[in-house]
C-alpha positions in Angstrom: 68.0 36.6 27.5 69.1 33.2 28.8 67.3 30.0 27.9 66.2 29.6 31.6 64.5 33.0 31.7 62.9 32.3 28.3 61.4 29.1 29.6 60.0 31.0 32.7 58.2 33.5 30.5 54.7 32.5 29.3 52.2 34.0 27.0 48.9 35.5 28.4 45.9 33.6 27.2 44.3 36.7 25.8 47.4 37.2 23.6 47.2 33.5 22.5 43.5 33.9 21.6 44.3 37.0 19.4 47.2 35.1 17.8 44.8 32.2 16.9 42.2 34.6 15.4 45.0 36.3 13.4 46.1 32.9 12.1 42.6 32.0 11.0 42.1 35.4 9.2 45.4 35.2 7.4 45.6 31.5 6.8 44.5 31.8 3.2 44.3 28.3 1.6 44.5 26.5 4.9 41.6 28.5 6.4 39.6 28.2 3.2 40.1 24.4 3.1 39.0 24.0 6.7 35.9 26.1 6.2 34.9 24.3 2.9 35.6 20.9 4.4 33.5 21.7 7.5 30.7 23.0 5.3 30.4 19.9 3.1 31.1 17.3 5.9 28.1 18.8 7.8 25.8 19.4 4.8 26.2 16.2 2.8 25.5 13.6 5.5 22.7 15.8 6.9 21.0 16.0 3.5 21.2 12.3 3.0 19.8 11.6 6.5 17.0 14.1 6.1 16.0 12.6 2.8 16.0 9.1 4.3 13.8 10.2 7.2 11.4 11.9 4.8 11.1 8.7 2.7 10.4 6.8 5.9 7.7 9.3 6.9 6.1 9.2 3.5 6.1 5.4 3.5 4.6 5.3 7.0 1.9 7.9 6.0 1.0 5.8 2.9 0.7 2.8 5.2 -1.5 4.7 7.6 -3.7 6.1 4.8 -4.2 2.5 3.7 -5.5 1.5 7.1 -2.3 0.8 9.0 -3.6 1.6 12.4 -7.2 0.5 11.8 -8.9 -2.4 13.5 -11.8 -4.2 11.9 -14.0 -5.8 14.6 -16.6 -8.4 13.9 -18.7 -10.6 16.2 -17.7 -14.1 17.2 -18.9 -17.0 15.0 -21.3 -19.4 16.8 -22.6 -22.5 15.0 -21.6 -21.0 11.6 -23.4 -17.7 12.3 -21.6 -14.4 13.0 -22.8 -12.5 16.0 -23.4 -8.7 15.7 -21.6 -5.8 17.2 -23.2 -3.4 19.8 -23.7 -0.2 17.8 -23.6 2.3 20.7 -20.5 0.8 22.2 -18.7 0.9 18.9 -19.6 4.6 18.4 -18.6 5.5 21.9 -15.1 4.0 21.5 -14.0 7.4 19.9 -13.9 8.8 23.4 -11.3 6.2 24.5 -7.7 7.2 25.0 -5.8 6.2 21.9 -8.8 5.9 19.6 -9.0 8.6 16.9 -12.3 7.6 15.4 -14.8 4.7 15.4 -18.0 3.8 13.7 -20.4 0.9 13.1 -21.4 -0.3 9.6 -24.4 -2.3 8.4 -24.0 -4.5 5.3 -27.5 -4.8 3.9 -26.6 -6.0 0.5 -28.6 -3.2 -1.0 -27.6 -1.3 -4.1 -28.4 2.2 -5.1 -27.9 5.0 -7.4 -28.1 8.8 -7.6 -31.3 10.3 -8.8 -29.3 12.5 -11.2 -27.2 9.5 -12.4 -29.7 6.5 -12.7 -27.1 4.2 -14.3 -24.5 4.7 -11.6 -25.4 1.7 -9.4 -23.2 1.0 -6.4 -23.3 -0.9 -3.2 -24.9 1.1 -0.4 -23.9 0.8 3.2 -25.4 2.4 6.3 -22.9 3.8 8.9 -23.1 5.7 12.1 -22.0 9.3 12.3 -18.5 8.3 13.5 -17.7 7.6 9.8 -17.3 11.3 9.2 -14.2 11.9 11.4 -12.9 8.4 10.4 -12.9 9.4 6.7 -12.1 13.0 7.3 -15.2 14.6 5.9 -17.4 17.4 7.2 -21.1 17.2 8.0 -23.9 19.3 6.5 -27.2 20.4 8.1 -29.1 18.8 5.1 -27.3 15.5 5.7 -24.6 13.9 3.6 -23.8 10.8 1.5 -20.2 9.7 1.3 -19.0 8.8 -2.2 -15.9 6.7 -2.5 -13.3 8.1 -4.9 -14.0 5.3 -7.3 -17.7 6.1 -7.5 -17.0 9.8 -7.9 -14.6 9.2 -10.8 -17.1 6.9 -12.5 -20.1 9.2 -12.2 -18.4 12.6 -12.3 -20.1 13.7 -9.1 -17.8 16.0 -7.1 -17.5 17.0 -3.5 -20.2 19.2 -2.0 -22.8 18.7 -4.8 -26.5 18.3 -4.0 -27.5 14.7 -4.6 -30.2 12.2 -3.7 -29.5 8.5 -3.1 -32.1 6.0 -4.2 -31.7 2.8 -2.3 -33.1 -0.3 -4.1 -35.4 -2.7 -2.3 -34.1 -6.0 -0.9 -35.7 -9.0 0.5 -35.7 -7.5 4.0 -36.0 -3.8 3.3 -38.1 -1.6 1.0 -36.7 0.9 -1.3 -35.9 4.3 0.1 -34.6 7.8 -0.8 -32.3 10.0 1.3 -33.8 13.2 0.1 -31.5 16.0 -1.0 -28.2 15.8 0.8 -24.6 17.0 0.2 -22.1 14.8 -1.4 -18.8 14.1 0.3 -16.0 12.4 -1.7 -13.7 10.4 0.6 -10.8 7.9 0.2 -12.3 4.6 1.6 -9.0 2.7 1.4 -8.6 2.6 5.3 -11.8 0.6 5.3 -10.8 -1.9 2.7 -10.7 -2.4 -1.1 -14.3 -3.7 -1.2 -15.6 -0.2 -0.5 -14.1 1.3 -3.6 -17.0 2.4 -5.8 -19.5 2.2 -3.0 -21.8 4.7 -1.3 -22.0 5.2 2.5 -25.0 6.8 4.0 -24.6 8.0 7.6 -27.8 7.1 9.5 -29.1 5.8 12.7 -28.6 2.1 13.0 -30.3 -0.3 15.3 -28.9 -1.7 18.5 -26.5 -3.9 16.5 -24.3 -3.7 13.4 -22.2 -6.0 11.3 -18.8 -4.5 11.8 -17.0 -1.8 13.8 -14.0 0.2 12.4 -11.6 1.6 14.9 -8.8 4.0 14.0 -5.9 4.3 16.5 -2.5 5.8 16.7 1.0 4.2 16.5 1.7 4.6 20.2 -1.4 2.9 21.6 -2.4 0.7 18.7 -1.7 -2.5 20.6 -3.3 -1.3 23.8 -6.5 -0.5 22.1 -6.5 -3.8 20.3 -6.3 -5.6 23.6 -9.5 -4.1 24.9 -11.6 -4.3 21.8 -12.7 -8.0 22.0 -14.1 -7.5 25.5 -15.6 -4.0 24.9 -17.5 -5.2 21.8 -18.6 -8.6 23.2 -22.1 -9.7 22.4 -24.1 -12.2 24.3 -21.1 -13.0 26.4 -19.0 -13.8 23.4 -15.8 -11.8 22.8 -15.6 -10.0 19.5 -12.8 -10.6 17.0 -10.5 -7.6 16.3 -8.2 -7.9 13.3 -5.7 -5.4 11.8 -7.0 -3.8 8.7 -3.7 -4.5 7.0 -2.1 -7.9 7.5 1.3 -7.7 9.3 3.9 -10.2 10.1 7.6 -10.4 11.0 8.6 -9.0 7.6 6.3 -5.9 8.0 8.3 -2.7 8.3 8.3 -1.2 11.9 8.7 2.4 11.0 9.7 3.5 14.6 12.4 0.9 14.7 13.5 1.7 11.1 13.9 5.4 12.2 16.0 4.5 15.2 18.1 1.9 13.4 18.9 4.0 10.3 22.7 4.0 9.7 22.7 7.5 8.2 22.1 9.0 11.7 25.7 8.1 12.6 27.4 9.8 9.7 28.3 12.7 11.9 30.9 10.5 13.6 32.7 10.0 10.3 32.4 13.7 9.6 33.8 14.6 13.0 36.7 12.1 12.6 37.5 13.5 9.1 37.6 17.1 10.4 39.6 16.1 13.5 42.2 14.2 11.4 42.4 17.1 8.9 43.1 19.5 11.8 45.8 17.1 13.2 47.4 17.0 9.7 47.4 20.8 9.6 49.1 20.9 13.0 51.7 18.3 11.9 52.7 20.5 8.9 52.9 23.4 11.4 55.1 21.5 13.9 58.1 23.8 13.2 55.9 26.9 13.9 54.6 25.2 17.1 58.2 24.6 18.2 59.0 28.3 17.6 56.0 29.4 19.7 57.1 27.0 22.5 60.6 28.6 22.4 59.0 31.9 23.0 57.0 30.8 26.0 53.8 29.3 24.6 53.0 26.5 27.0 50.1 24.0 26.8 47.3 26.3 28.1 48.3 29.1 25.7 48.8 26.6 22.8 45.3 25.1 23.5 43.8 28.6 23.6 45.6 29.6 20.3 44.6 26.5 18.4 41.1 26.4 19.8 40.4 30.1 19.0 41.6 29.5 15.4 39.5 26.4 15.1 36.4 28.1 16.6 36.5 30.9 14.1 36.9 28.6 11.1 34.6 25.9 12.4 31.7 28.3 13.2 32.0 29.8 9.7 31.9 26.4 8.1 29.1 25.1 10.4 26.9 28.1 9.6 27.5 27.6 5.8 27.0 23.8 6.2 23.7 24.3 8.2 22.4 26.7 5.5 23.5 24.4 2.7 22.1 21.4 4.4 18.7 23.0 4.9 18.5 24.4 1.4 19.8 21.2 -0.2 17.4 18.9 1.8 14.4 21.0 1.0 15.3 21.4 -2.7 15.7 17.6 -3.0 12.2 17.0 -1.4 12.8 16.6 2.3 10.0 17.7 4.6 10.6 20.9 6.6 10.5 19.5 10.1 12.9 16.6 9.7 15.2 18.8 7.6 15.5 21.4 10.3 15.8 18.9 13.1 18.3 16.5 11.5 20.5 19.1 9.9 20.7 21.0 13.2 21.6 17.8 15.0 24.2 16.8 12.5 25.8 20.3 12.7 25.9 20.3 16.5 27.2 16.7 16.9 29.8 17.1 14.2 31.1 20.3 15.8 31.3 18.7 19.2 33.0 15.6 18.0 35.6 17.4 15.9 36.2 19.9 18.7 37.1 17.2 21.1 39.7 15.9 18.7 41.0 19.4 18.2 41.4 19.8 22.0 43.2 16.4 22.2 45.6 17.5 19.4 46.3 20.8 21.1 47.1 19.0 24.4 49.7 16.8 22.8 53.2 17.7 24.3 55.5 19.6 22.0 59.2 20.6 22.3 60.9 23.9 21.7 62.9 24.7 18.5 66.1 23.9 20.4 64.7 20.4 21.2 63.8 19.9 17.6 67.4 20.8 16.5 68.9 18.5 19.1 66.8 15.6 17.7 68.5 16.1 14.4 
């Protein structure tokens, strides 16, 4: 056959695809290295990113549990005296969009104790019923008294016990008893450190209260804060809404920290590493590629051949990398949702990026064996 007729003859794409699959199956060490490299270049960055996101989520949850999205609203100060807060308005804020819970609280200065633990004195505060969802406790037909974790630890009274709170008399109020109610132990950290070791008694307050606590979410925290001064105004004076936790320019913005985390871009390095490794493999195979070209393998067939080989090896490595990434991330303490999302994203993006490089390498012009011999 003459060289001219040889150049006119081309390989069918189906034959090129079968040749690529055969090369992948019989590639031995080359195929094994590609699969193993793909596995680890997907799994390792994904595990690191999933763990980093989990740490961010845990830190944000700790911040929220400590009152990160809570407003403490008090009345305006006029001539040295602090105005009150409208009780009914405060309680009704829970129906506003972006408000998760709200309740009014009265600071009476009273102390009290449990009838069963006479020596366990604590500050007693009256609060509206909105304190139950705010603190995440359930009601009871008999009524409840909310014990802070500090008071519970000091007295040994546990959740859902039958108790009776005896409120001591003050200058303005006589002593009182709640009757038999159910205990509810709650973490009062979102309200402030001053309530650790205190008792909260949900009850009907008067028309006004001393303070209003409003829990919001991250998305609408600022919007809710903007309406609180006007909504809780008293006697024409705007209220003062302050974040429960002090924040400034150095406070971590968790949403921004999530978006700006550098580990999210590690897939680019992984894709480049895989692409460069594949280019190196093809460079070592340049004599084989020249032989294929001599026997009619043109650019479309060469692309099909290399892509089919890459697809078989990359998919095997990606499946192993995804499984290893999920297993490794969960074993090291990552949460399930971010582990699934992040490992899947790293897998997909790494494959896409590396495949683009593989296609670019396959499209690179190559000569025949005769051309290669002439160059020598």
